DODO-346053 format. One record per residue (C-alpha): residue in three letters; residue number from 1; x, y, z; chain. Coordinates in steps of 0.001 Angstrom, whole numbers. Layout:
N
+------+-----+---------+---------+---------+-----+
! type ! seq !      c1 !      c2 !      c3 ! mol !
+------+-----+---------+---------+---------+-----+
!  ALA ! NUM !       X !       Y !       Z !   A !
...
+------+-----+---------+---------+---------+-----+
% end
This chain:
141
+------+-----+---------+---------+---------+-----+
! type ! seq !      c1 !      c2 !      c3 ! mol !
+------+-----+---------+---------+---------+-----+
!  MET !   1 !   33158 !   20659 ! -179483 !   A !
!  SER !   2 !   30087 !   20051 ! -177700 !   A !
!  LEU !   3 !   28377 !   22626 ! -174574 !   A !
!  TRP !   4 !   29958 !   20590 ! -171442 !   A !
!  PRO !   5 !   34457 !   20594 ! -172637 !   A !
!  LYS !   6 !   33550 !   24211 ! -173174 !   A !
!  ALA !   7 !   32189 !   24878 ! -170056 !   A !
!  ALA !   8 !   34865 !   23664 ! -168174 !   A !
!  MET !   9 !   36887 !   25300 ! -170158 !   A !
!  VAL !  10 !   35408 !   28444 ! -169168 !   A !
!  TRP !  11 !   35227 !   27430 ! -165359 !   A !
!  LEU !  12 !   39007 !   26537 ! -165818 !   A !
!  THR !  13 !   39425 !   29969 ! -166809 !   A !
!  ILE !  14 !   37438 !   31089 ! -164180 !   A !
!  LEU !  15 !   39565 !   29401 ! -161706 !   A !
!  GLY !  16 !   43100 !   30518 ! -163456 !   A !
!  CYS !  17 !   41515 !   34049 ! -163087 !   A !
!  ALA !  18 !   40507 !   33372 ! -159188 !   A !
!  VAL !  19 !   43752 !   32400 ! -158073 !   A !
!  GLY !  20 !   45408 !   35848 ! -160225 !   A !
!  ASN !  21 !   42445 !   37695 ! -158344 !   A !
!  GLY !  22 !   43878 !   35712 ! -154733 !   A !
!  ALA !  23 !   47565 !   36561 ! -155906 !   A !
!  LEU !  24 !   46292 !   40647 ! -156449 !   A !
!  ARG !  25 !   44661 !   40868 ! -153560 !   A !
!  GLU !  26 !   46951 !   39344 ! -150763 !   A !
!  GLY !  27 !   50301 !   40529 ! -152783 !   A !
!  LEU !  28 !   48528 !   43968 ! -153222 !   A !
!  LEU !  29 !   45473 !   45377 ! -151826 !   A !
!  VAL !  30 !   45779 !   43496 ! -148016 !   A !
!  PRO !  31 !   48668 !   45543 ! -147926 !   A !
!  ALA !  32 !   47582 !   48894 ! -149831 !   A !
!  PHE !  33 !   44540 !   48887 ! -148360 !   A !
!  GLY !  34 !   43761 !   46197 ! -145042 !   A !
!  ALA !  35 !   42257 !   43106 ! -145099 !   A !
!  VAL !  36 !   38377 !   44307 ! -145314 !   A !
!  PRO !  37 !   38643 !   46429 ! -147856 !   A !
!  ALA !  38 !   41019 !   44547 ! -149917 !   A !
!  THR !  39 !   38765 !   41416 ! -149114 !   A !
!  LEU !  40 !   35273 !   43590 ! -150249 !   A !
!  VAL !  41 !   37235 !   44996 ! -153393 !   A !
!  SER !  42 !   38454 !   41262 ! -154040 !   A !
!  GLY !  43 !   34957 !   39617 ! -153873 !   A !
!  VAL !  44 !   33617 !   42746 ! -155978 !   A !
!  ILE !  45 !   37011 !   42372 ! -158569 !   A !
!  LEU !  46 !   35534 !   38549 ! -159046 !   A !
!  CYS !  47 !   32321 !   38738 ! -159474 !   A !
!  VAL !  48 !   32437 !   41021 ! -162586 !   A !
!  VAL !  49 !   35382 !   38395 ! -163888 !   A !
!  ILE !  50 !   33175 !   35538 ! -163987 !   A !
!  LEU !  51 !   30288 !   37960 ! -165648 !   A !
!  LEU !  52 !   32716 !   38897 ! -168062 !   A !
!  VAL !  53 !   34146 !   35236 ! -168721 !   A !
!  THR !  54 !   31005 !   34292 ! -169138 !   A !
!  ALA !  55 !   29682 !   36557 ! -171758 !   A !
!  LEU !  56 !   33063 !   36349 ! -173906 !   A !
!  ALA !  57 !   31811 !   32514 ! -173768 !   A !
!  GLY !  58 !   28896 !   32732 ! -174607 !   A !
!  ARG !  59 !   29099 !   32972 ! -179145 !   A !
!  TRP !  60 !   31169 !   29846 ! -178378 !   A !
!  PHE !  61 !   28278 !   27900 ! -176131 !   A !
!  GLY !  62 !   26118 !   28963 ! -178974 !   A !
!  PRO !  63 !   22430 !   29575 ! -178715 !   A !
!  GLN !  64 !   21331 !   27633 ! -175469 !   A !
!  PRO !  65 !   17745 !   26664 ! -174024 !   A !
!  PRO !  66 !   17798 !   28652 ! -170615 !   A !
!  ALA !  67 !   17099 !   25092 ! -168699 !   A !
!  ARG !  68 !   20952 !   23960 ! -169973 !   A !
!  LEU !  69 !   22200 !   27468 ! -169308 !   A !
!  TRP !  70 !   21306 !   27251 ! -165393 !   A !
!  GLN !  71 !   22452 !   23338 ! -165589 !   A !
!  VAL !  72 !   26241 !   25217 ! -166356 !   A !
!  GLY !  73 !   25554 !   27016 ! -163768 !   A !
!  ALA !  74 !   25198 !   24357 ! -161464 !   A !
!  ALA !  75 !   27944 !   22461 ! -162706 !   A !
!  TRP !  76 !   30298 !   25152 ! -162268 !   A !
!  LEU !  77 !   29026 !   26162 ! -158854 !   A !
!  GLY !  78 !   29756 !   21861 ! -157973 !   A !
!  ALA !  79 !   33059 !   22372 ! -159411 !   A !
!  THR !  80 !   33650 !   25377 ! -157333 !   A !
!  ILE !  81 !   33066 !   24216 ! -153766 !   A !
!  ALA !  82 !   34512 !   20657 ! -154275 !   A !
!  PHE !  83 !   37469 !   22576 ! -155470 !   A !
!  GLU !  84 !   37756 !   25021 ! -152666 !   A !
!  LEU !  85 !   36939 !   22169 ! -150192 !   A !
!  SER !  86 !   39232 !   20035 ! -151643 !   A !
!  PHE !  87 !   41846 !   22702 ! -150835 !   A !
!  ALA !  88 !   40983 !   24228 ! -147850 !   A !
!  LEU !  89 !   41209 !   19751 ! -146530 !   A !
!  LEU !  90 !   44608 !   19833 ! -147971 !   A !
!  ARG !  91 !   45851 !   22670 ! -145924 !   A !
!  GLY !  92 !   44362 !   20936 ! -142836 !   A !
!  GLU !  93 !   41691 !   23941 ! -142278 !   A !
!  SER !  94 !   39197 !   22695 ! -139602 !   A !
!  PHE !  95 !   35003 !   22509 ! -141087 !   A !
!  GLU !  96 !   34760 !   25434 ! -138454 !   A !
!  ALA !  97 !   37161 !   27744 ! -140572 !   A !
!  ILE !  98 !   35787 !   26613 ! -143529 !   A !
!  ALA !  99 !   32066 !   27454 ! -142878 !   A !
!  ALA ! 100 !   32703 !   30299 ! -142135 !   A !
!  ALA ! 101 !   33720 !   31296 ! -145702 !   A !
!  TYR ! 102 !   30202 !   30562 ! -146514 !   A !
!  THR ! 103 !   29038 !   34323 ! -144077 !   A !
!  PHE ! 104 !   29755 !   37451 ! -145107 !   A !
!  ARG ! 105 !   31974 !   38178 ! -141952 !   A !
!  GLY ! 106 !   35196 !   41042 ! -142150 !   A !
!  GLY ! 107 !   34095 !   41386 ! -145887 !   A !
!  ASN ! 108 !   33732 !   38323 ! -147284 !   A !
!  LEU ! 109 !   32186 !   38040 ! -150294 !   A !
!  TRP ! 110 !   32435 !   34348 ! -151002 !   A !
!  PRO ! 111 !   28453 !   33420 ! -151212 !   A !
!  LEU ! 112 !   28009 !   36658 ! -153588 !   A !
!  ILE ! 113 !   30445 !   34783 ! -155581 !   A !
!  LEU ! 114 !   29200 !   31246 ! -155421 !   A !
!  LEU ! 115 !   25856 !   33243 ! -156507 !   A !
!  THR ! 116 !   27340 !   34824 ! -159394 !   A !
!  THR ! 117 !   29018 !   31634 ! -160250 !   A !
!  LEU ! 118 !   25631 !   29966 ! -160649 !   A !
!  VAL ! 119 !   23583 !   32903 ! -162314 !   A !
!  ALA ! 120 !   26573 !   34065 ! -164611 !   A !
!  PRO ! 121 !   25804 !   31234 ! -167365 !   A !
!  ARG ! 122 !   21997 !   32104 ! -167685 !   A !
!  LEU ! 123 !   22350 !   35616 ! -166815 !   A !
!  VAL ! 124 !   24189 !   36714 ! -169694 !   A !
!  GLY ! 125 !   23087 !   34011 ! -172351 !   A !
!  GLY ! 126 !   20260 !   36235 ! -171910 !   A !
!  PRO ! 127 !   17111 !   35435 ! -173657 !   A !
!  GLU ! 128 !   18010 !   36617 ! -177354 !   A !
!  ARG ! 129 !   21025 !   34019 ! -177112 !   A !
!  ALA ! 130 !   18024 !   31095 ! -176333 !   A !
!  VAL ! 131 !   17056 !   28468 ! -178537 !   A !
!  ALA ! 132 !   13955 !   28627 ! -180532 !   A !
!  GLY ! 133 !   11179 !   27723 ! -179174 !   A !
!  SER ! 134 !   12157 !   28291 ! -175541 !   A !
!  SER ! 135 !   11495 !   31029 ! -173514 !   A !
!  ALA ! 136 !   12964 !   33234 ! -175606 !   A !
!  ARG ! 137 !   10416 !   36423 ! -177763 !   A !
!  ARG ! 138 !    9552 !   34975 ! -180997 !   A !
!  GLN ! 139 !   10763 !   37996 ! -184039 !   A !
!  PRO ! 140 !    7344 !   39040 ! -186068 !   A !
!  ARG ! 141 !    7695 !   37682 ! -189230 !   A !
+------+-----+---------+---------+---------+-----+
% end
């Protein structure tokens, strides 16, 4: 299987984890700690989950040039924003409410989550997994 179907499956896994994280936040964290602390903790949890899922998928992706890993991150970022925007519009949210999600107000870490989504493939791919001849260090013979 080529990289792009694998990347799509990993993104769908991350999406499922994000939905579960939202349920955890609303069902357990908000009642226990309040909205702002729960939102902060939930945001950190989701960033860690994104990095962990991506790290686990790294071997499955196989060696990739750094530019390809950036492309995967950009594709995940675009898919995430498209999903969130579509979901918000289907719920009838105003553009003002949607735009407010892209700030750090009220403990919201959504911008950090988006950044994590973008950089995760390259960050966990690292130079040791890059294709030979790319920016990875070459081993002496």
